[in-house]
C-alpha positions, 0 to 999 in steps of 0.5 A: 187790116191788122197782121197778127204781128201787129196785132200782138204788138198793139196789144203788147203796148197796151197792156204796157200803158195799163200796167206802167198807169196801175204802177205809178198810182201805187206810188203815188198812193204810198206817197199820200199814206205815208205824208198822212202819218204824220198825224197833222190831218185828221180825216174828213167828214163823211159829208167832205167825202160825199162831197168831193165824190160827187164833185168828181162824178159830175166831172166823169171821173169815178173811184176818186180817193180823197187822201190828197183832199185830206192833205191839204185841208189838214195843212192849210184849213182850205178845204174844197172838193176841188183839189186835184190829186197827184195821181190824177194829175200826172198820169191822166191830166198831164199826158193830156195837156203836154206833148211828151216827146216834144217835152223831152227835148226842151227841157234839155238846160243845154238847148234852152237859150236855143229854143227860147232866145228871147227869154233872158237866160244865166250866161252859158260858160261850158255845156256838155252835150253827150260827152262833147264840151262846147264853149258859149260861141257854140264851138267844140273845144277840148277838156284842157281847155274848158279847165282854163276857161273855168279858170277865168271866173270867179264863180260858177254853177254846174248841174245837170241838163238832163233829167233833172228835178229838185235841185239834184247834183248842183253845185257851185265853184269858186276861184278856191275850188279851181284847181286843175286836180280838183276840176277834173275830178269834177268833171269825171264826177259829172261825166256827160251831159251837163251845163256850167253857168254863170253864177247868177246876182240875185236882186237884193230882194230876193236875197233877202229871202235866203242868203245862200240859195238862188231863190226863185219864182214857180209859175204855172201857167195854162194856154186856153184858147188864145189866153195864158192863164196864170194858175198859181203862183209861188216863191220859193227859197232855201234855207240856212246854208242850202245852195238851192231851194228846192224841197228836197234840200229843205226848202220852202215855198209861200204863195204869191198874190198877184200884188207881189205881197206874199201869204202869211204861211209857206211850207215845205212840201211835207206839209210843215208850216212855215210863217218867216224866212231863215233871215226871220222876215215874216212872209206876210210882211214881204213885197216883191214887186216883179209880178207884173213883168214876170207875167208879161213874160210868161204869157208872151212865150207860153203862146210861142209854145203851144205844144204844152197847154200847161207850163210851170216856169223856174224864174229868178230876178237878176240884180237889175230887176229882169226876170231870168228864166231858170227852167221850163218844167213840162213833165213831172210839174209838182202841183203840191205846193201850189195846192198847198199854199194857194188852195185848189188853183188848178180847178179849171183843168178839170172843168176843160178836160 
């Protein structure tokens, strides 16, 4: 039998959980209403609204809002009752599918090569974990040794290792940046919990999407019984001058078909449409012949991570044509660019939850 203190603590935790859900729901409602202010998305018909509410009612989901359906349909012209609103996915579905406590460890970029050693990854130069510097052999080193090591490389990438997303605070250092004063200043800015890796030389076909950025595949997989299902795949590319391919720096995503050809239209997360890369190549003229190796890799490694039923993989292709793991996304996985580019591809999650 629970004592009064236990009852109070349990009640407080439940109240916090409810208030947190309400707060997050309001955040995503504000987000979608701002997206709809562009005026590009006309209101859904009464028949479509009835259809969406009926579909979700049959899935035992009541009070569904149709703002996200309106946004996706208004942008890509693909109507479906089966789109999943962001608030429903982030607040209810993702926490049920993935162990959030374990996810925090695996999403630490400093731990990734130890936790998934069989997946090819960019070569580590320096790690900073909780303020301690490590070389690529795992030995603790001094700050002065860090400066000496960095000077040996023509180009490196430095980025935070925890709580990152959207390509925030990713920097490329070249020889001209390797002066002692510049490096010391940069290390001070990053503080602790970051990783320095050799700059990846990407495959020519990937570089042609945009020369200034590392362009990557984002692949969402679902572990279903003994089967790994690829729900959706997109390729992300930066715009002229951008270092990363992320939406926060103006990046564009485009759906990838199983045969490696791209959709005719790409999107920014705002819903803005693009028909060609920053280099002028039309998307529907691009074929990226890497999808079979990508499929094989994500299927293999998702089976080794059963704590997480849904994973979004960020994958690059190096100059040899090998698939290289950049990041695994287990919390806050962005579903909007999947549904913008590829339609209602997440329906399977609704069917099985």
